[in-house]
C-alpha positions as CSV (number, residue, x, y, z in Angstrom):
1,M,11.4,-160.1,-137.8
2,K,14.4,-162.2,-138.8
3,E,13.5,-165.3,-140.8
4,K,14.6,-168.7,-139.9
5,I,18.1,-169.7,-141.1
6,K,19.0,-173.4,-141.1
7,V,22.7,-174.4,-141.4
8,I,23.3,-178.0,-141.8
9,I,26.9,-178.9,-140.8
10,S,28.6,-182.2,-141.5
11,N,32.1,-183.4,-140.5
12,D,33.3,-185.7,-143.3
13,Q,36.9,-185.8,-142.3
14,K,39.0,-187.4,-139.5
15,A,42.3,-185.5,-140.1
16,V,41.6,-182.6,-137.6
17,K,39.4,-182.5,-134.5
18,I,36.8,-179.8,-134.9
19,P,37.3,-177.5,-131.9
20,T,34.3,-176.8,-129.6
21,G,32.3,-173.9,-130.7
22,V,33.2,-174.0,-134.4
23,R,29.7,-175.3,-135.4
24,L,28.1,-172.3,-133.5
25,L,30.7,-170.0,-135.1
26,V,29.8,-171.3,-138.6
27,R,26.1,-170.7,-137.9
28,R,26.8,-167.2,-136.6
29,C,28.9,-166.4,-139.7
30,C,26.1,-167.5,-142.0
31,N,23.5,-165.5,-140.1
32,A,25.8,-162.4,-140.0
33,V,26.3,-162.4,-143.8
34,L,22.6,-162.8,-144.4
35,T,21.8,-160.0,-142.0
36,F,24.5,-157.7,-143.5
37,E,23.1,-158.4,-147.0
38,N,19.5,-157.8,-145.8
39,F,18.5,-161.3,-146.9
40,S,15.1,-161.6,-145.2
41,E,13.7,-164.9,-146.5
42,P,14.1,-168.2,-144.7
43,A,17.3,-169.9,-145.9
44,E,19.1,-173.2,-145.8
45,I,22.9,-173.6,-146.2
46,S,24.9,-176.8,-146.1
47,V,28.5,-176.7,-144.7
48,T,30.7,-179.7,-144.9
49,F,34.2,-180.2,-143.3
50,V,36.5,-182.3,-145.5
51,D,40.2,-183.2,-145.7
52,D,42.6,-182.1,-148.4
53,E,42.2,-185.2,-150.5
54,R,38.4,-184.8,-150.7
55,I,38.5,-181.1,-151.6
56,H,41.1,-181.9,-154.2
57,E,38.7,-184.4,-155.8
58,L,35.9,-181.9,-155.7
59,N,38.1,-179.1,-157.1
60,K,39.1,-181.3,-160.0
61,M,35.6,-182.6,-160.7
62,H,33.8,-179.3,-160.5
63,R,36.4,-176.7,-161.5
64,N,38.9,-178.8,-163.5
65,I,41.7,-177.6,-161.1
66,D,43.9,-180.4,-160.1
67,R,44.9,-179.4,-156.6
68,S,43.4,-179.0,-153.1
69,T,42.0,-175.6,-152.0
70,D,40.8,-174.1,-148.8
71,V,37.0,-173.8,-149.6
72,L,34.6,-174.4,-152.3
73,S,31.2,-172.8,-152.8
74,F,28.4,-174.4,-154.7
75,P,25.6,-171.8,-155.1
76,L,22.1,-173.1,-155.9
77,G,20.8,-169.7,-156.9
78,E,21.4,-167.3,-159.8
79,D,20.7,-163.6,-159.9
80,G,19.0,-163.7,-156.5
81,V,16.6,-166.5,-157.5
82,Y,16.9,-169.7,-155.4
83,D,15.3,-173.1,-155.4
84,K,12.9,-173.6,-152.4
85,N,12.6,-176.4,-149.9
86,I,9.2,-177.7,-150.8
87,D,8.5,-178.5,-147.1
88,T,9.7,-175.3,-145.5
89,G,9.7,-172.7,-148.2
90,A,13.3,-171.8,-147.3
91,C,15.6,-170.6,-150.1
92,L,18.3,-173.3,-150.8
93,L,21.4,-171.1,-151.0
94,G,23.9,-173.8,-151.6
95,D,26.8,-175.8,-150.2
96,I,30.0,-174.8,-148.6
97,V,32.9,-177.3,-148.4
98,I,35.9,-176.4,-146.1
99,S,39.2,-178.3,-146.0
100,V,40.0,-178.3,-142.3
101,E,43.6,-179.4,-143.0
102,T,44.2,-176.4,-145.2
103,A,42.4,-174.1,-142.8
104,V,44.8,-175.3,-140.0
105,R,47.8,-174.5,-142.2
106,Q,46.5,-171.1,-143.3
107,A,45.6,-170.1,-139.7
108,E,49.2,-170.9,-138.7
109,S,50.6,-169.1,-141.8
110,Y,48.5,-166.0,-141.1
111,G,49.1,-166.0,-137.4
112,H,45.5,-166.3,-136.3
113,T,43.3,-168.9,-134.7
114,L,41.6,-171.8,-136.6
115,Q,38.3,-170.3,-135.6
116,R,39.1,-167.0,-137.3
117,E,40.2,-168.9,-140.4
118,I,37.0,-171.1,-140.5
119,G,35.0,-167.9,-139.9
120,F,36.7,-166.2,-142.8
121,L,36.2,-169.2,-145.1
122,T,32.5,-169.4,-144.1
123,V,31.8,-165.7,-144.7
124,H,33.8,-165.7,-148.0
125,S,31.7,-168.7,-149.2
126,M,28.4,-167.2,-148.0
127,L,29.1,-164.2,-150.2
128,H,29.7,-166.5,-153.1
129,L,26.4,-168.2,-152.5
130,L,24.8,-164.8,-152.6
131,G,26.4,-164.1,-156.0
132,Y,29.5,-162.2,-155.2
133,D,32.7,-163.1,-157.0
134,H,36.4,-162.1,-156.9
135,V,37.9,-164.3,-159.7
136,N,38.3,-161.4,-162.1
137,G,40.0,-159.2,-159.4
138,G,39.6,-155.5,-159.6
139,I,36.9,-153.5,-157.8
140,E,34.7,-156.6,-157.4
141,A,37.3,-158.4,-155.4
142,V,37.9,-155.3,-153.3
143,H,34.2,-155.0,-152.7
144,M,33.9,-158.6,-151.6
145,R,36.9,-158.3,-149.3
146,E,35.4,-155.2,-147.6
147,K,32.2,-157.1,-147.0
148,E,34.1,-160.0,-145.5
149,E,36.1,-157.8,-143.2
150,H,33.0,-155.9,-142.1
151,V,31.1,-159.1,-141.1
152,L,34.2,-160.6,-139.5
153,T,34.8,-157.5,-137.4
154,E,31.1,-157.5,-136.3
155,L,31.7,-161.1,-135.2
156,G,34.8,-160.2,-133.3
157,L,37.0,-161.9,-135.8
158,K,39.0,-158.9,-137.0
159,R,42.2,-159.5,-138.9
160,N,45.5,-159.0,-137.1
161,E,46.6,-156.6,-139.7
162,S,45.2,-154.9,-142.7
163,Y,45.0,-156.6,-146.1
164,Y,46.3,-153.6,-147.9
165,M,49.6,-151.7,-147.5
166,D,49.8,-148.1,-146.3
167,S,51.8,-145.9,-148.8
168,E,54.4,-145.6,-146.0
169,E,54.9,-149.4,-145.9
170,E,55.6,-149.9,-149.6
């Protein structure tokens, strides 16, 4: 039996109207990653929509990077060990912060919908909350990207084109 997953979603920005269905999509993305990763315990995740100015502040404060970004992940666990909600016993996986302004620009740039972009950013961040990383590149980054694409395809949010080049395209 699938354990209870609680996704707390907040909209702390006024720059972009959040389209109908996006909150449900975010919940579906969180659930899909946990299912794919065989995470069987009850879990809580916080997702906050912000503007570029706020994510810039957070990026500078927490990562010492003085620019905005598309998404930030703040994992609460380490090596598969998570703090628990005292009242519910749920694992507190962490916080996801998405800049909706940047998501809109990236969706336009990549030629797909805002929903697909927010879905990607949510899946990407969920993998970070579960301990995956891509910062050092290499096989770890490829492995994370494969997981992202698998989950997004399962959710019907497949990319328009592949993220790698065929040898014939080079």
